[in-house]
Each structure stands twice: as C-alpha cells, then as structure tokens.
C-alpha positions as CSV (number, residue, x, y, z in Angstrom):
1,X,3.2,7.3,5.8
2,X,4.6,5.2,3.1
3,X,2.9,5.1,-0.2
4,X,3.0,6.1,-3.8
5,X,2.0,9.7,-4.6
6,X,2.5,13.2,-3.5
7,X,2.5,14.6,0.0
8,X,-1.1,15.8,-0.7
9,X,-2.1,12.1,-0.7
10,X,-0.9,11.8,2.8
11,X,-3.0,14.6,4.3
12,X,-6.3,12.7,4.0
13,X,-4.9,10.1,6.4
14,X,-5.5,12.6,9.2
15,X,-9.2,11.9,8.9
16,X,-8.6,8.2,9.5
17,X,-6.7,8.8,12.7
18,X,-8.9,11.4,14.3
19,X,-11.9,9.1,14.4
20,X,-10.0,6.6,16.6
21,X,-10.8,6.8,20.4
22,X,-7.7,7.8,22.3
23,X,-6.2,10.0,19.6
24,X,-5.6,13.5,20.9
25,X,-4.0,15.2,17.9
26,X,-2.9,14.5,14.3
27,X,-0.4,16.7,12.5
28,X,0.7,16.5,8.9
29,X,4.1,17.8,7.9
30,X,4.7,17.2,4.2
31,X,5.0,13.5,3.9
32,X,5.1,12.9,7.6
33,X,2.1,12.3,9.9
34,X,2.4,12.7,13.7
35,X,-0.3,11.2,15.9
36,X,-0.5,12.0,19.6
37,X,-2.5,9.3,21.3
38,X,-3.3,7.8,24.7
39,X,-1.8,4.3,24.9
40,X,-4.0,3.4,27.9
41,X,-6.9,3.7,25.5
42,X,-5.4,2.3,22.3
43,X,-2.2,0.5,21.5
44,X,0.0,1.2,18.4
45,X,-1.3,-1.9,16.7
46,X,-5.0,-1.1,17.5
47,X,-4.4,2.5,16.3
48,X,-3.3,1.3,12.9
49,X,-6.0,-1.3,12.7
50,X,-8.9,1.0,13.8
51,X,-7.8,3.9,11.6
52,X,-7.7,1.6,8.5
53,X,-4.7,3.5,7.1
54,X,-2.9,0.3,6.2
55,X,-5.7,-0.3,3.6
56,X,-4.6,2.8,1.7
57,X,-0.9,3.3,2.7
58,X,2.2,1.3,3.3
59,X,3.0,2.4,6.9
60,X,6.5,2.9,8.1
61,X,6.7,3.8,11.8
62,X,9.5,6.3,12.4
63,X,9.1,6.4,16.2
64,X,6.6,5.7,18.9
65,X,7.8,7.5,22.0
66,X,6.3,9.4,25.0
67,X,6.2,13.2,24.7
68,X,8.5,15.1,27.0
69,X,7.8,18.1,29.1
70,X,4.3,19.4,30.0
71,X,2.5,17.3,27.3
72,X,3.9,14.0,28.6
73,X,0.5,13.1,30.0
74,X,-1.0,13.1,26.5
75,X,0.9,9.9,25.7
76,X,3.2,8.7,23.0
77,X,3.6,10.3,19.6
78,X,3.5,8.1,16.5
79,X,5.5,9.4,13.5
80,X,4.8,7.9,10.1
81,X,6.3,8.9,6.8
82,X,5.7,8.4,3.0
83,X,9.2,7.4,1.7
84,X,10.6,8.8,-1.5
85,X,10.9,6.7,-4.6
86,X,13.4,3.9,-4.5
87,X,16.5,4.3,-6.6
88,X,17.3,1.7,-9.1
C-alpha cells in the first residue's frame, strides 16, 4: 500500500479487505499487504473499490497473479506496498 506514514499505518487496511466478499486471506508484511481473493467473485478493480482502501491510501499494485501449487484454487494474490519517501 502506498501512503505517508509508518508500516503500522498499513496494518489497519487488513480490516478493509477482509469485509469484501471473495477475499480468502489478508497478510501484512511490514509495508506490504497480500490479499488472496477469488476473482470469480470479485475483480481486482471491485476489490479496491469495495474495500475503500483508496480513500485512505495511495495504492500501488505490485502483482496480481494466481497462486501456484495446492492453493491455486484460492485464486490470485494481490500484493500492495507503501513506498518509501521519494528522494529529492
């Protein structure tokens, strides 16, 4: 998730994602949020709109790809990150 603030500011975004139908799991790793969702229920654009995270964060999608292995049926994984401060 992109935004201004510490990694602790990113963790509350989890609550925005878990309330969206089709989301299976949300993981926060420092400034990165990983969302596992079912794209037959919700598209990437709908996921961002329904969660409302773009009201509070500037979102940068790092990847949106299917999971491999046994969890492939769970759908794609969306990875978002809060970037560091820009250098001047």
